[in-house]
C-alpha positions as CSV (number, residue, x, y, z in Angstrom):
1,M,4.3,10.3,68.1
2,S,7.6,9.1,66.4
3,G,8.8,5.5,66.5
4,F,11.5,6.4,69.1
5,D,9.1,7.6,71.3
6,R,6.8,4.8,71.1
7,I,9.6,2.3,71.5
8,I,10.6,4.3,75.0
9,G,7.1,4.8,75.6
10,R,6.5,1.1,75.7
11,V,9.8,0.4,77.6
12,S,8.6,3.0,80.1
13,A,5.4,1.3,80.7
14,L,6.8,-1.9,80.9
15,V,9.1,-0.7,83.8
16,D,6.2,1.0,85.2
17,G,4.2,-2.3,85.2
18,A,7.2,-3.9,87.0
19,A,7.2,-1.3,89.5
20,A,3.3,-1.6,90.4
21,I,4.0,-5.3,90.6
22,F,6.6,-4.9,93.0
23,L,4.4,-2.9,94.8
24,A,1.5,-5.4,94.8
25,I,4.0,-7.6,96.4
26,I,4.8,-5.5,99.1
27,T,1.0,-4.8,99.6
28,A,-0.1,-8.9,99.6
29,L,2.9,-9.4,102.2
30,T,1.9,-6.8,104.2
31,F,-1.8,-8.2,104.3
32,L,-0.4,-11.6,104.9
33,A,1.8,-10.8,107.7
34,V,-1.0,-8.7,109.3
35,L,-3.8,-11.2,108.9
36,L,-1.5,-14.4,110.2
37,R,-0.4,-12.5,113.0
38,Y,-3.4,-10.6,114.5
39,V,-6.1,-13.2,112.8
40,F,-4.1,-16.6,113.6
41,N,-1.5,-15.6,115.9
42,V,1.1,-17.0,113.6
43,P,3.8,-15.0,112.6
44,F,5.0,-14.6,108.7
45,P,8.8,-14.8,109.5
46,G,10.9,-12.9,106.7
47,S,8.2,-10.5,105.7
48,F,9.3,-7.3,106.7
49,D,12.7,-8.1,105.4
50,V,11.6,-8.8,101.6
51,S,9.3,-6.1,101.9
52,R,11.8,-3.8,102.9
53,L,14.1,-4.8,100.1
54,L,11.1,-4.9,97.4
55,L,10.4,-1.1,98.3
56,G,13.7,0.0,97.3
57,V,13.4,-2.2,93.9
58,A,9.8,-0.5,93.5
59,I,11.4,2.9,93.8
60,F,13.8,2.5,91.6
61,W,12.3,1.2,88.8
62,G,9.6,3.7,89.3
63,I,11.9,6.7,88.8
64,A,12.5,5.4,85.6
65,A,8.7,5.6,84.3
66,A,8.4,8.9,86.1
67,A,11.4,10.3,84.4
68,W,10.4,9.5,81.0
69,R,6.7,11.3,81.6
70,N,8.3,14.0,83.2
71,E,6.3,13.2,86.3
72,H,9.0,13.8,89.0
73,I,9.4,17.0,91.1
74,K,11.0,20.2,89.7
75,V,10.8,23.8,90.8
76,D,9.7,25.7,87.7
77,L,9.3,29.4,89.2
78,F,12.1,31.2,86.7
79,W,11.4,28.8,83.9
80,Q,7.8,30.0,83.7
81,I,8.6,33.5,82.6
82,L,11.4,32.3,80.1
83,P,10.4,32.1,76.3
84,A,10.0,29.0,74.8
85,R,13.8,28.5,73.3
86,A,15.2,29.5,76.5
87,Q,12.7,27.0,78.4
88,K,14.2,24.2,76.1
89,A,17.6,25.2,76.7
90,V,16.9,24.6,80.7
91,D,15.1,21.3,80.0
92,L,18.1,20.4,78.0
93,F,20.6,21.0,80.9
94,S,18.3,19.8,83.4
95,D,17.6,16.3,81.4
96,I,21.9,16.1,80.8
97,L,22.1,16.9,84.9
98,F,20.0,14.9,86.2
99,A,21.0,11.9,83.2
100,G,24.6,12.3,84.6
101,F,23.5,11.9,88.2
102,V,21.5,8.7,87.4
103,F,24.3,7.1,85.2
104,T,26.8,8.1,88.3
105,F,24.3,6.4,90.8
106,A,23.9,3.3,88.3
107,W,27.3,2.7,88.4
108,M,27.7,3.4,91.9
109,L,24.7,1.0,92.5
110,F,26.5,-1.8,90.1
111,R,29.5,-1.6,92.2
112,Q,27.4,-2.3,95.3
113,V,25.8,-5.2,93.7
114,E,29.2,-6.9,93.4
115,K,30.2,-5.6,96.6
116,V,27.1,-7.4,98.5
117,R,27.1,-10.4,96.3
118,G,30.8,-10.9,97.3
119,S,30.2,-10.5,100.7
120,G,27.3,-13.0,101.2
121,L,25.0,-10.7,103.1
122,T,21.6,-12.3,103.9
123,T,18.7,-11.1,105.5
124,F,18.0,-11.7,109.2
125,E,15.5,-14.0,109.9
126,M,15.3,-16.3,106.8
127,G,18.7,-16.1,105.8
128,I,17.9,-14.8,102.0
129,P,20.7,-13.6,99.9
130,V,20.3,-9.6,99.6
131,W,22.4,-9.1,96.1
132,P,19.6,-10.3,94.0
133,F,17.5,-7.5,95.3
134,T,20.4,-5.1,95.2
135,A,20.6,-6.4,91.2
136,V,17.0,-6.0,90.4
137,A,17.3,-2.1,92.0
138,W,20.5,-1.8,89.6
139,L,18.2,-2.9,86.9
140,G,15.6,-0.1,87.5
141,I,17.9,2.6,88.0
142,L,19.8,1.4,84.6
143,F,16.5,1.6,82.9
144,C,15.8,4.9,84.1
145,A,19.1,6.0,82.8
146,L,18.6,5.1,79.2
147,V,15.3,6.8,79.4
148,L,16.9,9.9,80.8
149,A,19.5,9.5,77.6
150,A,16.1,9.2,75.5
151,R,14.9,12.4,77.2
152,V,17.9,14.1,76.1
153,L,18.2,12.9,72.6
154,R,14.6,14.4,72.6
155,S,15.1,17.6,74.2
156,L,18.2,17.8,72.0
157,A,16.3,17.4,69.3
158,A,13.4,20.0,70.3
159,L,15.8,22.6,70.7
160,V,17.3,22.5,67.3
161,A,13.9,21.8,65.3
162,P,12.3,24.4,64.0
163,A,9.8,26.7,65.7
164,G,6.8,25.4,64.4
165,D,8.1,21.8,64.1
166,A,8.8,21.3,67.6
167,R,7.4,18.6,70.4
168,P,7.0,19.2,74.3
């Protein structure tokens, strides 16, 4: 594995770990809310709002790791019957298209962070500002965009590499 792949792999592992931490926090909040409500008959205000916001954050961070490992949903009915060089070209095209969408999404989400911050939007029960959650979600999708740019570079290198030297 090249140094480039190792660096991006480490970044992807870091992003994947962050997504796992966000999901663990959501799980703990939900467990604690249920425990307090049904065992001790005490409400846990704000747990639903925070869990809902963290779920969006976890999804955006998880997309980056899935994109690097090529574990996202795809349909490859025609790809399977193509020759290896055509498969590489299709992979490159799909990586460029995916990266384009994600870069556009990251740019639009950054604009949304600015709007939410400027609006002063807060959660209903606890009055927690929403913009930090949106900003952390934006960082996750930004990592996804950077990882996809790395995938495009890797796919481009695989397309131009000699047949015996190609990497998956």
